[in-house]
Structures are given as structure tokens and as C-alpha cells.
Gaussian input, Z-matrix of N, CA and C with variables (Angstrom, degrees):
# hf/3-21g

backbone

0 1
 N
 C     1     B1
 C     2     B2     1     A1
 N     3     B3     2     A2     1     D1
 C     4     B4     3     A3     2     D2
 C     5     B5     4     A4     3     D3
 N     6     B6     5     A5     4     D4
 C     7     B7     6     A6     5     D5
 C     8     B8     7     A7     6     D6
 N     9     B9     8     A8     7     D7
 C    10    B10     9     A9     8     D8
 C    11    B11    10    A10     9     D9
 N    12    B12    11    A11    10    D10
 C    13    B13    12    A12    11    D11
 C    14    B14    13    A13    12    D12
 N    15    B15    14    A14    13    D13
 C    16    B16    15    A15    14    D14
 C    17    B17    16    A16    15    D15
 N    18    B18    17    A17    16    D16
 C    19    B19    18    A18    17    D17
 C    20    B20    19    A19    18    D18
 N    21    B21    20    A20    19    D19
 C    22    B22    21    A21    20    D20
 C    23    B23    22    A22    21    D21
 N    24    B24    23    A23    22    D22
 C    25    B25    24    A24    23    D23
 C    26    B26    25    A25    24    D24
 N    27    B27    26    A26    25    D25
 C    28    B28    27    A27    26    D26
 C    29    B29    28    A28    27    D27
 N    30    B30    29    A29    28    D28
 C    31    B31    30    A30    29    D29
 C    32    B32    31    A31    30    D30
 N    33    B33    32    A32    31    D31
 C    34    B34    33    A33    32    D32
 C    35    B35    34    A34    33    D33
 N    36    B36    35    A35    34    D34
 C    37    B37    36    A36    35    D35
 C    38    B38    37    A37    36    D36
 N    39    B39    38    A38    37    D37
 C    40    B40    39    A39    38    D38
 C    41    B41    40    A40    39    D39
 N    42    B42    41    A41    40    D40
 C    43    B43    42    A42    41    D41
 C    44    B44    43    A43    42    D42
 N    45    B45    44    A44    43    D43
 C    46    B46    45    A45    44    D44
 C    47    B47    46    A46    45    D45
 N    48    B48    47    A47    46    D46
 C    49    B49    48    A48    47    D47
 C    50    B50    49    A49    48    D48
 N    51    B51    50    A50    49    D49
 C    52    B52    51    A51    50    D50
 C    53    B53    52    A52    51    D51
 N    54    B54    53    A53    52    D52
 C    55    B55    54    A54    53    D53
 C    56    B56    55    A55    54    D54
 N    57    B57    56    A56    55    D55
 C    58    B58    57    A57    56    D56
 C    59    B59    58    A58    57    D57
 N    60    B60    59    A59    58    D58
 C    61    B61    60    A60    59    D59
 C    62    B62    61    A61    60    D60
 N    63    B63    62    A62    61    D61
 C    64    B64    63    A63    62    D62
 C    65    B65    64    A64    63    D63
 N    66    B66    65    A65    64    D64
 C    67    B67    66    A66    65    D65
 C    68    B68    67    A67    66    D66
 N    69    B69    68    A68    67    D67
 C    70    B70    69    A69    68    D68
 C    71    B71    70    A70    69    D69
 N    72    B72    71    A71    70    D70
 C    73    B73    72    A72    71    D71
 C    74    B74    73    A73    72    D72
 N    75    B75    74    A74    73    D73
 C    76    B76    75    A75    74    D74
 C    77    B77    76    A76    75    D75
 N    78    B78    77    A77    76    D76
 C    79    B79    78    A78    77    D77
 C    80    B80    79    A79    78    D78
 N    81    B81    80    A80    79    D79
 C    82    B82    81    A81    80    D80
 C    83    B83    82    A82    81    D81
 N    84    B84    83    A83    82    D82
 C    85    B85    84    A84    83    D83
 C    86    B86    85    A85    84    D84
 N    87    B87    86    A86    85    D85
 C    88    B88    87    A87    86    D86
 C    89    B89    88    A88    87    D87
 N    90    B90    89    A89    88    D88
 C    91    B91    90    A90    89    D89
 C    92    B92    91    A91    90    D90
 N    93    B93    92    A92    91    D91
 C    94    B94    93    A93    92    D92
 C    95    B95    94    A94    93    D93
 N    96    B96    95    A95    94    D94
 C    97    B97    96    A96    95    D95
 C    98    B98    97    A97    96    D96
 N    99    B99    98    A98    97    D97
 C   100   B100    99    A99    98    D98
 C   101   B101   100   A100    99    D99
 N   102   B102   101   A101   100   D100
 C   103   B103   102   A102   101   D101
 C   104   B104   103   A103   102   D102
 N   105   B105   104   A104   103   D103
 C   106   B106   105   A105   104   D104
 C   107   B107   106   A106   105   D105
 N   108   B108   107   A107   106   D106
 C   109   B109   108   A108   107   D107
 C   110   B110   109   A109   108   D108
 N   111   B111   110   A110   109   D109
 C   112   B112   111   A111   110   D110
 C   113   B113   112   A112   111   D111
 N   114   B114   113   A113   112   D112
 C   115   B115   114   A114   113   D113
 C   116   B116   115   A115   114   D114
 N   117   B117   116   A116   115   D115
 C   118   B118   117   A117   116   D116
 C   119   B119   118   A118   117   D117
 N   120   B120   119   A119   118   D118
 C   121   B121   120   A120   119   D119
 C   122   B122   121   A121   120   D120
 N   123   B123   122   A122   121   D121
 C   124   B124   123   A123   122   D122
 C   125   B125   124   A124   123   D123
 N   126   B126   125   A125   124   D124
 C   127   B127   126   A126   125   D125
 C   128   B128   127   A127   126   D126
 N   129   B129   128   A128   127   D127
 C   130   B130   129   A129   128   D128
 C   131   B131   130   A130   129   D129
 N   132   B132   131   A131   130   D130
 C   133   B133   132   A132   131   D131
 C   134   B134   133   A133   132   D132
 N   135   B135   134   A134   133   D133
 C   136   B136   135   A135   134   D134
 C   137   B137   136   A136   135   D135
 N   138   B138   137   A137   136   D136
 C   139   B139   138   A138   137   D137
 C   140   B140   139   A139   138   D138
 N   141   B141   140   A140   139   D139
 C   142   B142   141   A141   140   D140
 C   143   B143   142   A142   141   D141
 N   144   B144   143   A143   142   D142
 C   145   B145   144   A144   143   D143
 C   146   B146   145   A145   144   D144
 N   147   B147   146   A146   145   D145
 C   148   B148   147   A147   146   D146
 C   149   B149   148   A148   147   D147
 N   150   B150   149   A149   148   D148
 C   151   B151   150   A150   149   D149
 C   152   B152   151   A151   150   D150
 N   153   B153   152   A152   151   D151
 C   154   B154   153   A153   152   D152
 C   155   B155   154   A154   153   D153
 N   156   B156   155   A155   154   D154
 C   157   B157   156   A156   155   D155
 C   158   B158   157   A157   156   D156
 N   159   B159   158   A158   157   D157
 C   160   B160   159   A159   158   D158
 C   161   B161   160   A160   159   D159
 N   162   B162   161   A161   160   D160
 C   163   B163   162   A162   161   D161
 C   164   B164   163   A163   162   D162
 N   165   B165   164   A164   163   D163
 C   166   B166   165   A165   164   D164
 C   167   B167   166   A166   165   D165
 N   168   B168   167   A167   166   D166
 C   169   B169   168   A168   167   D167
 C   170   B170   169   A169   168   D168
 N   171   B171   170   A170   169   D169
 C   172   B172   171   A171   170   D170
 C   173   B173   172   A172   171   D171
 N   174   B174   173   A173   172   D172
 C   175   B175   174   A174   173   D173
 C   176   B176   175   A175   174   D174
 N   177   B177   176   A176   175   D175
 C   178   B178   177   A177   176   D176
 C   179   B179   178   A178   177   D177
 N   180   B180   179   A179   178   D178
 C   181   B181   180   A180   179   D179
 C   182   B182   181   A181   180   D180
 N   183   B183   182   A182   181   D181
 C   184   B184   183   A183   182   D182
 C   185   B185   184   A184   183   D183
 N   186   B186   185   A185   184   D184
 C   187   B187   186   A186   185   D185
 C   188   B188   187   A187   186   D186
 N   189   B189   188   A188   187   D187
 C   190   B190   189   A189   188   D188
 C   191   B191   190   A190   189   D189
 N   192   B192   191   A191   190   D190
 C   193   B193   192   A192   191   D191
 C   194   B194   193   A193   192   D192
 N   195   B195   194   A194   193   D193
 C   196   B196   195   A195   194   D194
 C   197   B197   196   A196   195   D195
 N   198   B198   197   A197   196   D196
 C   199   B199   198   A198   197   D197
 C   200   B200   199   A199   198   D198
 N   201   B201   200   A200   199   D199
 C   202   B202   201   A201   200   D200
 C   203   B203   202   A202   201   D201
 N   204   B204   203   A203   202   D202
 C   205   B205   204   A204   203   D203
 C   206   B206   205   A205   204   D204
 N   207   B207   206   A206   205   D205
 C   208   B208   207   A207   206   D206
 C   209   B209   208   A208   207   D207
 N   210   B210   209   A209   208   D208
 C   211   B211   210   A210   209   D209
 C   212   B212   211   A211   210   D210
 N   213   B213   212   A212   211   D211
 C   214   B214   213   A213   212   D212
 C   215   B215   214   A214   213   D213
 N   216   B216   215   A215   214   D214
 C   217   B217   216   A216   215   D215
 C   218   B218   217   A217   216   D216
 N   219   B219   218   A218   217   D217
 C   220   B220   219   A219   218   D218
 C   221   B221   220   A220   219   D219
 N   222   B222   221   A221   220   D220
 C   223   B223   222   A222   221   D221
 C   224   B224   223   A223   222   D222
 N   225   B225   224   A224   223   D223
 C   226   B226   225   A225   224   D224
 C   227   B227   226   A226   225   D225
 N   228   B228   227   A227   226   D226
 C   229   B229   228   A228   227   D227
 C   230   B230   229   A229   228   D228
 N   231   B231   230   A230   229   D229
 C   232   B232   231   A231   230   D230
 C   233   B233   232   A232   231   D231
 N   234   B234   233   A233   232   D232
 C   235   B235   234   A234   233   D233
 C   236   B236   235   A235   234   D234
 N   237   B237   236   A236   235   D235
 C   238   B238   237   A237   236   D236
 C   239   B239   238   A238   237   D237
 N   240   B240   239   A239   238   D238
 C   241   B241   240   A240   239   D239
 C   242   B242   241   A241   240   D240
 N   243   B243   242   A242   241   D241
 C   244   B244   243   A243   242   D242
 C   245   B245   244   A244   243   D243
 N   246   B246   245   A245   244   D244
 C   247   B247   246   A246   245   D245
 C   248   B248   247   A247   246   D246
 N   249   B249   248   A248   247   D247
 C   250   B250   249   A249   248   D248
 C   251   B251   250   A250   249   D249
 N   252   B252   251   A251   250   D250
 C   253   B253   252   A252   251   D251
 C   254   B254   253   A253   252   D252
 N   255   B255   254   A254   253   D253
 C   256   B256   255   A255   254   D254
 C   257   B257   256   A256   255   D255
 N   258   B258   257   A257   256   D256
 C   259   B259   258   A258   257   D257
 C   260   B260   259   A259   258   D258
 N   261   B261   260   A260   259   D259
 C   262   B262   261   A261   260   D260
 C   263   B263   262   A262   261   D261
 N   264   B264   263   A263   262   D262
 C   265   B265   264   A264   263   D263
 C   266   B266   265   A265   264   D264
 N   267   B267   266   A266   265   D265
 C   268   B268   267   A267   266   D266
 C   269   B269   268   A268   267   D267
 N   270   B270   269   A269   268   D268
 C   271   B271   270   A270   269   D269
 C   272   B272   271   A271   270   D270
 N   273   B273   272   A272   271   D271
 C   274   B274   273   A273   272   D272
 C   275   B275   274   A274   273   D273
 N   276   B276   275   A275   274   D274
 C   277   B277   276   A276   275   D275
 C   278   B278   277   A277   276   D276
 N   279   B279   278   A278   277   D277
 C   280   B280   279   A279   278   D278
 C   281   B281   280   A280   279   D279
 N   282   B282   281   A281   280   D280
 C   283   B283   282   A282   281   D281
 C   284   B284   283   A283   282   D282
 N   285   B285   284   A284   283   D283
 C   286   B286   285   A285   284   D284
 C   287   B287   286   A286   285   D285
 N   288   B288   287   A287   286   D286
 C   289   B289   288   A288   287   D287
 C   290   B290   289   A289   288   D288
 N   291   B291   290   A290   289   D289
 C   292   B292   291   A291   290   D290
 C   293   B293   292   A292   291   D291
 N   294   B294   293   A293   292   D292
 C   295   B295   294   A294   293   D293
 C   296   B296   295   A295   294   D294
 N   297   B297   296   A296   295   D295
 C   298   B298   297   A297   296   D296
 C   299   B299   298   A298   297   D297

   B1=1.4197
   B2=1.5056
   B3=1.3127
   B4=1.4511
   B5=1.5053
   B6=1.2748
   B7=1.4992
   B8=1.5401
   B9=1.3702
   B10=1.4464
   B11=1.5849
   B12=1.3243
   B13=1.4897
   B14=1.5336
   B15=1.3985
   B16=1.3812
   B17=1.5020
   B18=1.2767
   B19=1.5764
   B20=1.5538
   B21=1.3107
   B22=1.4314
   B23=1.5435
   B24=1.3630
   B25=1.4521
   B26=1.5631
   B27=1.2314
   B28=1.4721
   B29=1.5742
   B30=1.2958
   B31=1.4737
   B32=1.5049
   B33=1.4296
   B34=1.4126
   B35=1.6196
   B36=1.3443
   B37=1.3881
   B38=1.5084
   B39=1.2226
   B40=1.4139
   B41=1.5639
   B42=1.3069
   B43=1.4537
   B44=1.5557
   B45=1.3481
   B46=1.4086
   B47=1.5806
   B48=1.3462
   B49=1.4857
   B50=1.5104
   B51=1.3819
   B52=1.4240
   B53=1.5670
   B54=1.3260
   B55=1.4143
   B56=1.5264
   B57=1.2854
   B58=1.4133
   B59=1.5110
   B60=1.4058
   B61=1.4443
   B62=1.5113
   B63=1.2152
   B64=1.5617
   B65=1.4655
   B66=1.3346
   B67=1.4051
   B68=1.5699
   B69=1.3484
   B70=1.5059
   B71=1.4903
   B72=1.3956
   B73=1.4704
   B74=1.5176
   B75=1.3942
   B76=1.4376
   B77=1.5416
   B78=1.2221
   B79=1.5770
   B80=1.5679
   B81=1.4007
   B82=1.4712
   B83=1.5511
   B84=1.3048
   B85=1.5271
   B86=1.6220
   B87=1.2599
   B88=1.4910
   B89=1.5829
   B90=1.3403
   B91=1.4198
   B92=1.4488
   B93=1.3679
   B94=1.4874
   B95=1.5650
   B96=1.2985
   B97=1.4999
   B98=1.5111
   B99=1.2642
   B100=1.4580
   B101=1.4740
   B102=1.3591
   B103=1.4536
   B104=1.4970
   B105=1.3267
   B106=1.5070
   B107=1.4729
   B108=1.3557
   B109=1.4570
   B110=1.4880
   B111=1.3884
   B112=1.4249
   B113=1.5056
   B114=1.3294
   B115=1.4277
   B116=1.5763
   B117=1.3013
   B118=1.5150
   B119=1.4690
   B120=1.4130
   B121=1.4587
   B122=1.5048
   B123=1.3057
   B124=1.4235
   B125=1.5932
   B126=1.2628
   B127=1.4853
   B128=1.5284
   B129=1.3322
   B130=1.3740
   B131=1.5937
   B132=1.3754
   B133=1.3309
   B134=1.5783
   B135=1.2036
   B136=1.5148
   B137=1.5961
   B138=1.3136
   B139=1.5274
   B140=1.5572
   B141=1.2913
   B142=1.4481
   B143=1.5636
   B144=1.4294
   B145=1.4589
   B146=1.5563
   B147=1.2803
   B148=1.4318
   B149=1.5413
   B150=1.3836
   B151=1.4373
   B152=1.4962
   B153=1.3076
   B154=1.5724
   B155=1.4948
   B156=1.3578
   B157=1.4965
   B158=1.4878
   B159=1.3716
   B160=1.4705
   B161=1.5025
   B162=1.2580
   B163=1.5018
   B164=1.5333
   B165=1.2752
   B166=1.4803
   B167=1.5991
   B168=1.4540
   B169=1.4205
   B170=1.5435
   B171=1.3734
   B172=1.4576
   B173=1.5248
   B174=1.2892
   B175=1.4924
   B176=1.4829
   B177=1.3176
   B178=1.4231
   B179=1.5806
   B180=1.3165
   B181=1.5020
   B182=1.4863
   B183=1.3310
   B184=1.4778
   B185=1.4973
   B186=1.2514
   B187=1.4759
   B188=1.5209
   B189=1.3416
   B190=1.5680
   B191=1.5057
   B192=1.3209
   B193=1.4964
   B194=1.4452
   B195=1.2762
   B196=1.4943
   B197=1.5179
   B198=1.3969
   B199=1.4594
   B200=1.4691
   B201=1.3916
   B202=1.4325
   B203=1.6077
   B204=1.3053
   B205=1.4714
   B206=1.4933
   B207=1.2944
   B208=1.4792
   B209=1.5999
   B210=1.2598
   B211=1.4552
   B212=1.5905
   B213=1.2899
   B214=1.4661
   B215=1.5142
   B216=1.2277
   B217=1.5077
   B218=1.4662
   B219=1.3964
   B220=1.4701
   B221=1.4867
   B222=1.3989
   B223=1.4926
   B224=1.5073
   B225=1.3470
   B226=1.4992
   B227=1.5516
   B228=1.3339
   B229=1.4813
   B230=1.5684
   B231=1.3875
   B232=1.4440
   B233=1.6056
   B234=1.3247
   B235=1.4714
   B236=1.4445
   B237=1.2863
   B238=1.4767
   B239=1.6068
   B240=1.3278
   B241=1.4883
   B242=1.5515
   B243=1.3344
   B244=1.4373
   B245=1.5031
   B246=1.3104
   B247=1.5455
   B248=1.5243
   B249=1.3309
   B250=1.3289
   B251=1.6218
   B252=1.2644
   B253=1.3456
   B254=1.5339
   B255=1.2707
   B256=1.4563
   B257=1.5239
   B258=1.3233
   B259=1.4716
   B260=1.4603
   B261=1.2869
   B262=1.4399
   B263=1.5615
   B264=1.3123
   B265=1.4444
   B266=1.6275
   B267=1.2636
   B268=1.5236
   B269=1.5139
   B270=1.3743
   B271=1.4250
   B272=1.5430
   B273=1.2051
   B274=1.4489
   B275=1.5547
   B276=1.3905
   B277=1.3974
   B278=1.5323
   B279=1.3857
   B280=1.4871
   B281=1.5703
   B282=1.2664
   B283=1.4835
   B284=1.5317
   B285=1.2621
   B286=1.4484
   B287=1.4902
   B288=1.3202
   B289=1.4550
   B290=1.4545
   B291=1.3894
   B292=1.4661
   B293=1.5345
   B294=1.2968
   B295=1.4981
   B296=1.5242
   B297=1.2599
   B298=1.4152
   B299=1.5458
   A1=106.95
   A2=116.78
   A3=117.48
   A4=115.62
   A5=114.87
   A6=118.80
   A7=117.38
   A8=114.47
   A9=115.08
   A10=115.05
   A11=112.92
   A12=116.50
   A13=107.92
   A14=113.68
   A15=122.82
   A16=112.14
   A17=120.57
   A18=119.70
   A19=106.02
   A20=112.42
   A21=120.90
   A22=111.06
   A23=114.67
   A24=120.23
   A25=109.08
   A26=116.83
   A27=118.06
   A28=113.08
   A29=114.13
   A30=118.33
   A31=110.81
   A32=114.41
   A33=117.30
   A34=109.62
   A35=116.86
   A36=114.52
   A37=113.08
   A38=122.07
   A39=128.09
   A40=112.35
   A41=120.67
   A42=125.82
   A43=107.32
   A44=114.67
   A45=117.13
   A46=108.16
   A47=111.13
   A48=117.41
   A49=111.59
   A50=114.23
   A51=117.92
   A52=113.69
   A53=115.89
   A54=119.68
   A55=112.32
   A56=117.76
   A57=126.90
   A58=111.46
   A59=110.57
   A60=120.46
   A61=107.33
   A62=119.93
   A63=125.48
   A64=109.60
   A65=119.77
   A66=122.89
   A67=110.09
   A68=113.11
   A69=119.12
   A70=112.62
   A71=119.84
   A72=121.31
   A73=112.21
   A74=114.94
   A75=116.61
   A76=109.57
   A77=119.91
   A78=123.08
   A79=106.19
   A80=114.18
   A81=119.08
   A82=111.61
   A83=114.34
   A84=118.25
   A85=103.03
   A86=117.96
   A87=113.88
   A88=109.49
   A89=119.43
   A90=116.86
   A91=109.64
   A92=119.56
   A93=124.92
   A94=110.86
   A95=113.10
   A96=117.61
   A97=111.71
   A98=117.10
   A99=122.46
   A100=114.45
   A101=115.02
   A102=121.90
   A103=108.68
   A104=120.37
   A105=122.92
   A106=109.42
   A107=115.12
   A108=118.85
   A109=113.17
   A110=113.69
   A111=116.17
   A112=117.42
   A113=117.92
   A114=122.68
   A115=110.27
   A116=115.57
   A117=116.38
   A118=117.87
   A119=113.18
   A120=116.49
   A121=108.31
   A122=116.50
   A123=127.99
   A124=113.54
   A125=118.42
   A126=119.46
   A127=109.75
   A128=117.14
   A129=116.67
   A130=115.43
   A131=115.72
   A132=125.38
   A133=106.28
   A134=114.65
   A135=120.73
   A136=110.27
   A137=113.46
   A138=114.49
   A139=111.48
   A140=116.88
   A141=117.34
   A142=122.67
   A143=108.97
   A144=116.46
   A145=107.54
   A146=125.99
   A147=129.40
   A148=110.87
   A149=117.27
   A150=116.31
   A151=114.15
   A152=115.55
   A153=120.89
   A154=110.28
   A155=114.66
   A156=118.98
   A157=110.72
   A158=119.73
   A159=120.72
   A160=111.54
   A161=117.68
   A162=122.71
   A163=107.02
   A164=117.36
   A165=121.63
   A166=111.24
   A167=112.71
   A168=116.33
   A169=110.87
   A170=114.03
   A171=117.99
   A172=113.18
   A173=114.70
   A174=122.36
   A175=109.76
   A176=121.30
   A177=122.80
   A178=111.58
   A179=113.52
   A180=117.61
   A181=113.22
   A182=113.87
   A183=116.23
   A184=112.80
   A185=116.45
   A186=124.38
   A187=112.40
   A188=106.61
   A189=113.42
   A190=110.76
   A191=116.86
   A192=119.63
   A193=113.21
   A194=117.44
   A195=120.60
   A196=117.86
   A197=116.00
   A198=118.20
   A199=104.63
   A200=113.35
   A201=118.26
   A202=109.03
   A203=110.30
   A204=112.63
   A205=109.73
   A206=121.04
   A207=128.34
   A208=106.71
   A209=115.00
   A210=121.43
   A211=106.68
   A212=115.08
   A213=117.61
   A214=107.46
   A215=117.25
   A216=121.02
   A217=109.12
   A218=120.87
   A219=122.26
   A220=113.16
   A221=111.91
   A222=116.08
   A223=110.95
   A224=118.22
   A225=120.33
   A226=107.37
   A227=116.92
   A228=120.13
   A229=106.46
   A230=114.36
   A231=116.83
   A232=111.96
   A233=113.58
   A234=117.65
   A235=112.85
   A236=123.92
   A237=126.78
   A238=111.35
   A239=113.67
   A240=114.65
   A241=108.80
   A242=118.38
   A243=123.29
   A244=110.70
   A245=116.33
   A246=119.13
   A247=109.68
   A248=118.57
   A249=122.22
   A250=113.29
   A251=119.04
   A252=127.98
   A253=111.19
   A254=120.77
   A255=122.39
   A256=113.14
   A257=115.75
   A258=122.75
   A259=107.78
   A260=123.36
   A261=127.75
   A262=109.05
   A263=113.54
   A264=118.74
   A265=110.46
   A266=111.07
   A267=117.57
   A268=107.26
   A269=114.17
   A270=118.40
   A271=112.57
   A272=119.27
   A273=129.27
   A274=108.21
   A275=115.61
   A276=118.30
   A277=109.39
   A278=114.52
   A279=109.84
   A280=111.55
   A281=116.15
   A282=123.37
   A283=104.24
   A284=121.26
   A285=122.70
   A286=111.91
   A287=118.88
   A288=119.97
   A289=111.59
   A290=119.48
   A291=126.18
   A292=113.27
   A293=115.47
   A294=114.82
   A295=111.72
   A296=124.28
   A297=120.17
   A298=112.80
   D1=-38.43
   D2=-178.24
   D3=-62.24
   D4=-39.69
   D5=-179.41
   D6=-87.99
   D7=-31.07
   D8=-179.75
   D9=-99.05
   D10=-33.16
   D11=-178.33
   D12=77.38
   D13=-174.13
   D14=178.66
   D15=-99.14
   D16=125.94
   D17=177.73
   D18=-63.52
   D19=135.72
   D20=178.65
   D21=-80.11
   D22=121.62
   D23=176.39
   D24=-93.14
   D25=121.27
   D26=-174.53
   D27=-79.05
   D28=-38.24
   D29=178.54
   D30=-137.99
   D31=103.23
   D32=-171.36
   D33=-78.09
   D34=-12.52
   D35=179.43
   D36=-69.56
   D37=-31.47
   D38=-176.99
   D39=-81.96
   D40=-0.13
   D41=-174.39
   D42=-84.34
   D43=151.78
   D44=170.18
   D45=-82.85
   D46=168.36
   D47=-177.10
   D48=-61.77
   D49=-36.80
   D50=177.44
   D51=-63.22
   D52=-42.88
   D53=176.35
   D54=-62.88
   D55=-41.99
   D56=176.52
   D57=-53.93
   D58=-45.22
   D59=-175.66
   D60=-68.61
   D61=-41.72
   D62=177.05
   D63=-61.92
   D64=-45.26
   D65=-178.39
   D66=-64.72
   D67=-43.56
   D68=176.86
   D69=-61.92
   D70=-36.96
   D71=176.33
   D72=-67.60
   D73=-38.08
   D74=-179.60
   D75=-73.32
   D76=-27.09
   D77=177.69
   D78=-69.33
   D79=-43.14
   D80=177.57
   D81=-61.15
   D82=-44.26
   D83=-176.55
   D84=-69.46
   D85=-36.76
   D86=179.66
   D87=-66.93
   D88=-38.91
   D89=-177.75
   D90=-68.28
   D91=-32.79
   D92=176.74
   D93=-62.72
   D94=-44.02
   D95=178.37
   D96=-68.13
   D97=-42.44
   D98=174.26
   D99=-55.79
   D100=-41.93
   D101=177.94
   D102=-64.78
   D103=-39.62
   D104=177.61
   D105=-61.07
   D106=-46.07
   D107=-178.21
   D108=-61.10
   D109=-46.55
   D110=176.79
   D111=-60.42
   D112=-31.81
   D113=178.39
   D114=-75.64
   D115=-25.36
   D116=-179.99
   D117=-91.23
   D118=-14.81
   D119=-172.21
   D120=-96.04
   D121=146.91
   D122=175.83
   D123=-59.44
   D124=147.08
   D125=-177.01
   D126=-58.96
   D127=-43.93
   D128=-174.90
   D129=-60.04
   D130=-36.00
   D131=178.76
   D132=-75.73
   D133=-40.02
   D134=-175.87
   D135=-51.55
   D136=-43.69
   D137=-177.35
   D138=-61.37
   D139=-30.45
   D140=177.10
   D141=-72.52
   D142=-18.37
   D143=-173.32
   D144=-112.96
   D145=-3.02
   D146=-178.91
   D147=-57.13
   D148=-31.81
   D149=-176.94
   D150=-85.66
   D151=2.75
   D152=175.33
   D153=-76.68
   D154=136.62
   D155=-174.66
   D156=-83.68
   D157=-44.10
   D158=-172.63
   D159=-111.88
   D160=169.58
   D161=175.58
   D162=-68.87
   D163=-38.44
   D164=-179.37
   D165=-59.44
   D166=-40.06
   D167=-179.12
   D168=-69.98
   D169=-35.24
   D170=175.73
   D171=-64.41
   D172=-47.21
   D173=-178.18
   D174=-64.78
   D175=-41.90
   D176=176.99
   D177=-63.20
   D178=-39.92
   D179=178.22
   D180=-65.42
   D181=-40.10
   D182=175.64
   D183=-68.66
   D184=-41.38
   D185=177.11
   D186=-52.82
   D187=-48.85
   D188=-178.36
   D189=-66.33
   D190=-36.40
   D191=-177.76
   D192=-72.19
   D193=-41.66
   D194=-173.64
   D195=-101.70
   D196=-5.11
   D197=179.40
   D198=-97.11
   D199=119.82
   D200=179.46
   D201=-112.75
   D202=166.48
   D203=176.81
   D204=-72.96
   D205=176.30
   D206=-178.12
   D207=-64.81
   D208=-41.61
   D209=-175.57
   D210=-62.63
   D211=-48.48
   D212=-174.23
   D213=-65.40
   D214=-44.48
   D215=-179.52
   D216=-62.53
   D217=-43.98
   D218=173.92
   D219=-53.14
   D220=-49.45
   D221=-176.13
   D222=-63.95
   D223=-39.48
   D224=179.07
   D225=-64.03
   D226=-38.89
   D227=-179.23
   D228=-60.64
   D229=-51.36
   D230=-175.39
   D231=-58.50
   D232=-41.85
   D233=177.26
   D234=-63.77
   D235=-39.58
   D236=174.39
   D237=-66.33
   D238=-39.85
   D239=179.17
   D240=-64.69
   D241=-46.96
   D242=179.68
   D243=-59.17
   D244=-42.18
   D245=177.11
   D246=-61.86
   D247=-39.70
   D248=-178.97
   D249=-69.53
   D250=-38.04
   D251=178.70
   D252=-66.00
   D253=-35.21
   D254=179.52
   D255=-95.11
   D256=6.48
   D257=178.34
   D258=-75.95
   D259=121.09
   D260=172.31
   D261=-149.26
   D262=159.82
   D263=-178.42
   D264=-82.78
   D265=134.66
   D266=-176.91
   D267=-80.18
   D268=164.65
   D269=171.46
   D270=-65.43
   D271=145.23
   D272=175.95
   D273=60.60
   D274=29.10
   D275=174.23
   D276=-107.44
   D277=129.75
   D278=-176.57
   D279=-80.11
   D280=164.15
   D281=-173.84
   D282=-63.69
   D283=-40.93
   D284=-178.59
   D285=-62.47
   D286=-38.91
   D287=179.55
   D288=-73.07
   D289=-40.57
   D290=171.40
   D291=-51.15
   D292=-52.37
   D293=-179.55
   D294=-77.79
   D295=-16.70
   D296=170.54
   D297=-72.64

């Protein structure tokens, strides 16, 4: 459901019962997948995706937000590495505070 989404039916009146059943099953699967995503996502991020209609829309939004280019990822890695290298325990700082 995340990759393919739900096919849009333009006129549900002209569909057969079998086609309506398939669409209803797909909508149910989409709702289940959406529920799983809502349960797994942090509340701060959840507020930004509540307006999305389908699981595919939610997934694409998250993918766009968190997928960076190689340069961006490399720059973030360098910044974290530098932060780690300069990390040291200050005088009069307890071990518990340092680790926290």
C-alpha cells in the first residue's frame, strides 16, 4: 500500500460488485497500514502528516522529509564526528551527568 497506493475510481456507480469489493478491500488495507504508521511515528511528526489521505501520501511525505542527498548525509556525519571528537567531561561534572 505504501508503494502503490489505492487506484482512484472516478465513478463508483458504474463499477461491478467485484470491483467495488476490491476497492473496499484496498481501502481497508490502506487504513490498517495508516494505523501502523500512526502508531510508529512520534507525536511531533504525526501532527504534520495527519492531513494526508492515504498511506502512500504519508510515506512519500516522510521519505521526502528524511531522505537527503549524499552530500547532506556526509555533512551531517562530519558534524556528528566533530561533535564526538570534542566531547569531553568537564571538571566537577559527575559521570551520570556526562553520560546523560
